[in-house]
C-alpha positions as CSV (number, residue, x, y, z in Angstrom):
1,M,-6.7,-58.5,21.2
2,A,-5.3,-55.3,22.6
3,Q,-4.5,-55.6,26.0
4,S,-5.7,-53.1,28.2
5,R,-2.7,-50.2,30.2
6,N,-2.3,-50.5,33.7
7,R,-2.4,-47.3,34.3
8,V,0.2,-46.2,37.3
9,A,-2.0,-44.0,39.6
10,T,1.3,-41.2,41.3
11,S,0.3,-40.3,45.2
12,R,0.3,-37.3,46.5
13,P,2.6,-36.8,49.5
14,E,1.3,-37.5,52.4
15,H,0.2,-33.3,53.7
16,R,-0.8,-32.7,50.0
17,R,-3.6,-35.9,50.2
18,G,-7.6,-34.2,50.2
19,M,-6.2,-30.4,49.4
20,T,-6.8,-29.1,45.6
21,R,-5.0,-28.3,42.6
22,S,-5.1,-24.8,43.5
23,Q,-4.1,-25.4,47.2
24,V,-1.3,-27.5,45.7
25,R,0.0,-24.7,43.6
26,E,-0.1,-22.6,47.1
27,E,1.3,-24.3,49.3
28,R,4.3,-24.7,46.0
29,R,4.4,-21.5,46.1
30,A,5.1,-20.6,49.6
31,R,7.3,-23.3,50.0
32,S,9.1,-21.7,46.9
33,N,8.9,-17.9,48.9
34,R,10.3,-19.6,51.8
35,R,13.8,-21.4,49.7
36,K,13.7,-18.0,48.7
37,Q,14.3,-15.9,51.8
38,R,16.5,-18.2,53.5
39,K,18.6,-17.4,50.3
40,R,17.7,-13.4,50.7
41,T,18.7,-14.1,54.1
42,V,22.3,-16.1,54.3
43,L,23.4,-13.2,51.5
44,I,22.5,-10.3,53.2
45,A,24.4,-12.4,56.2
46,L,27.6,-13.2,54.2
47,G,27.1,-9.3,53.4
48,S,27.4,-7.5,56.9
49,V,30.2,-10.2,57.4
50,F,31.5,-8.8,54.1
51,A,30.6,-5.4,55.0
52,V,32.2,-5.1,58.6
53,F,35.5,-6.5,57.0
54,I,35.9,-4.0,54.5
55,I,35.4,-1.7,57.4
56,F,38.1,-2.3,60.3
57,A,40.5,-3.2,57.2
58,L,39.9,0.8,56.6
59,V,39.8,2.1,59.6
60,F,43.7,-0.8,60.3
61,Q,45.0,1.8,57.2
62,Q,44.3,4.5,58.8
63,G,46.2,3.0,61.8
64,F,49.2,3.2,60.4
65,V,48.2,5.9,58.2
66,S,48.3,8.3,60.6
67,Q,51.5,6.6,63.0
68,D,52.7,7.9,59.2
69,Q,51.8,11.5,60.3
70,Q,53.1,12.2,63.9
71,L,55.7,10.9,61.8
72,G,55.3,14.4,59.2
73,G,54.3,14.6,55.5
74,D,50.6,14.6,56.8
75,R,50.2,17.4,53.9
76,G,49.9,14.6,51.2
77,P,52.5,13.0,48.5
78,Y,54.6,14.8,46.7
79,N,53.1,17.2,44.5
80,S,54.5,18.2,40.6
81,G,51.9,21.1,40.4
82,G,51.2,24.3,42.3
83,P,52.8,28.3,41.6
84,V,55.7,27.6,40.0
85,P,56.7,24.7,36.7
86,E,58.3,21.5,38.2
87,D,62.2,20.8,37.7
88,P,63.7,18.0,35.8
89,D,64.7,15.7,37.7
90,D,68.1,14.5,38.7
91,G,67.9,11.9,41.0
92,R,67.7,11.1,44.3
93,A,71.3,8.6,44.4
94,H,72.6,8.1,48.1
95,V,76.3,9.3,47.5
96,P,79.6,9.1,50.4
97,D,79.9,11.5,51.7
98,S,83.4,11.8,51.1
99,I,82.8,12.1,47.6
100,V,81.3,15.2,46.1
101,P,79.2,13.9,43.1
102,E,80.9,15.1,39.6
103,T,76.6,15.3,38.4
104,R,75.7,18.1,37.6
105,Y,72.7,19.7,38.8
106,S,70.3,21.2,35.8
107,I,69.8,24.2,38.8
108,Y,72.5,26.7,41.4
109,P,70.6,25.8,45.0
110,P,69.4,22.1,43.2
111,T,66.5,20.5,43.8
112,S,67.3,16.6,42.6
113,G,70.0,14.8,42.6
114,P,72.8,12.7,44.0
115,H,73.2,13.5,47.5
116,W,75.0,12.6,51.0
117,N,72.6,11.0,53.7
118,T,74.9,10.2,57.1
119,L,75.4,11.6,60.3
120,G,78.5,13.6,59.7
121,S,82.2,12.4,59.4
122,Q,85.9,14.2,59.2
123,A,85.4,13.6,55.9
124,N,83.1,16.3,54.7
125,N,83.6,18.3,57.9
126,F,79.6,18.9,57.8
127,E,77.5,17.2,61.5
128,R,75.0,16.2,59.2
129,A,73.0,15.7,55.3
130,P,70.1,16.0,55.7
131,A,71.0,19.4,57.4
132,G,69.2,19.9,60.7
133,W,66.2,22.4,60.6
134,G,66.5,26.3,61.1
135,P,69.0,28.9,59.9
136,Y,72.4,29.0,59.6
137,E,75.1,31.8,58.2
138,R,77.6,29.9,56.3
139,V,76.8,28.2,53.3
140,L,75.7,24.4,53.4
141,P,76.5,22.5,51.2
142,D,74.2,21.3,48.0
143,Q,74.7,17.2,48.9
144,A,73.2,17.6,52.0
145,L,70.6,20.5,51.0
146,I,68.8,17.9,48.7
147,H,68.8,15.6,51.1
148,N,67.0,18.3,53.6
149,L,64.4,19.1,50.3
150,E,63.6,15.3,49.3
151,H,62.1,14.5,52.9
152,G,59.4,18.1,52.1
153,G,61.3,20.8,53.9
154,I,61.8,23.9,52.0
155,G,65.1,26.2,51.4
156,M,65.2,30.1,52.2
157,H,68.9,31.4,50.5
158,Y,70.1,34.8,50.4
159,D,73.0,35.3,47.5
160,T,75.3,37.4,49.1
161,T,77.2,39.0,46.7
162,K,74.4,41.1,45.7
163,C,73.4,42.2,49.3
164,D,75.1,44.1,52.4
165,S,75.9,42.8,55.5
166,A,72.7,44.3,57.0
167,A,70.1,43.4,54.2
168,C,71.7,40.1,54.7
169,T,70.4,40.3,58.1
170,Q,67.4,41.4,58.0
171,L,67.0,38.8,54.8
172,A,67.4,36.6,57.8
173,E,65.5,37.6,59.9
174,A,62.6,37.8,57.5
175,F,62.4,34.4,56.4
176,K,63.2,32.4,60.3
177,R,60.3,35.2,61.4
178,I,58.3,33.5,58.3
179,A,59.1,29.7,59.3
180,K,57.7,30.3,63.1
181,D,54.3,31.6,62.0
182,W,54.1,29.0,60.2
183,N,54.9,26.2,63.1
184,D,52.8,25.5,66.0
185,D,55.1,24.7,67.6
186,E,57.1,28.4,66.3
187,T,59.7,26.5,65.7
188,Y,62.4,25.8,62.0
189,T,60.7,22.8,62.1
190,G,61.2,21.9,57.6
191,F,63.3,24.7,57.2
192,V,66.8,25.5,56.6
193,I,67.5,29.0,55.8
194,S,71.3,30.1,54.8
195,P,73.4,32.4,51.8
196,Y,74.2,30.5,48.7
197,P,76.3,33.3,46.9
198,F,76.7,33.7,42.9
199,M,72.5,32.9,43.1
200,D,70.6,34.2,39.4
201,T,68.3,36.1,41.9
202,L,68.9,37.7,45.3
203,I,66.1,34.9,46.8
204,T,65.9,31.0,46.0
205,L,62.6,29.3,47.6
206,T,63.6,25.6,47.4
207,A,61.7,22.0,47.7
208,W,62.4,19.4,46.8
209,R,61.6,19.6,42.1
210,H,60.5,23.6,42.2
211,H,61.9,26.8,43.5
212,L,60.6,30.4,43.3
213,R,64.0,33.1,42.3
214,L,62.8,36.8,44.2
215,D,64.4,40.4,43.0
216,E,63.2,40.9,46.7
217,M,61.2,39.9,49.0
218,D,58.2,39.1,48.4
219,E,56.2,36.8,51.1
220,P,52.5,36.7,49.5
221,R,54.5,34.9,46.7
222,I,57.5,32.5,49.6
223,L,54.0,31.7,51.2
224,E,52.0,31.1,48.4
225,F,55.8,27.9,47.7
226,I,55.1,26.8,51.4
227,D,51.6,26.3,51.1
228,A,52.2,23.9,48.0
229,Y,55.4,22.1,49.1
230,F,56.4,22.1,53.0
231,D,55.7,18.6,53.8
232,R,55.4,17.4,50.3
233,G,58.7,16.5,48.8
234,F,59.7,12.7,47.5
235,E,60.1,11.2,51.4
236,P,57.9,14.0,53.3
237,Q,58.8,13.7,56.9
238,V,59.6,17.3,58.0
239,A,58.8,16.7,62.2
240,G,61.3,13.1,62.9
241,M,64.6,15.3,62.0
242,T,66.1,16.8,63.6
243,P,66.6,20.9,64.0
244,A,69.5,22.4,63.8
245,N,72.3,23.1,66.8
């Protein structure tokens, strides 16, 4: 004789007793929606915290950038483009000021290469390398001038073998005016103005790995060159360097 199977009736939770199936489904749906809402709230909270962290990091980083800009270099990193071709890279090694590097530079005046890093000594009979910003009436060593270019400076040179005393003086005065007009404080910051004999042309402007040769004064092209490369050297910080004596 077949035995009857005992079925164990499942009992509903206390809060669901007396509810119809549709009411139970609705109650389950409501609970599911509440769980989803809690998850969304948690995700939104985490996203907000992350966003605040990112904003804080950017502001904090900008603070350091601003400090660097106060030293100079606020015009941006090294400019490999611009209105003139990029010169060969002769390196940027520092050498003792008692040594004149035997390396022949790719161009003259050089725009990169081994150079001095010193406050001056009797060895080279020169006050500092990089040189102080400003005009000079004497020829400066290449090993000092290169360091000025590395820091974003502009060299403004005239060939004394291609102009008489009056014409050379006129060029030097024009360079002084351009340099002062460029700076809001009317200083020579970022510019070294000096004679440089036996160049290929009467005038040569130099920046880190860039140069502009001119047979005559051409102020628009000079300003274009300055605008492209001023304070855009390998280590731009022209405002943090000492003016010429």
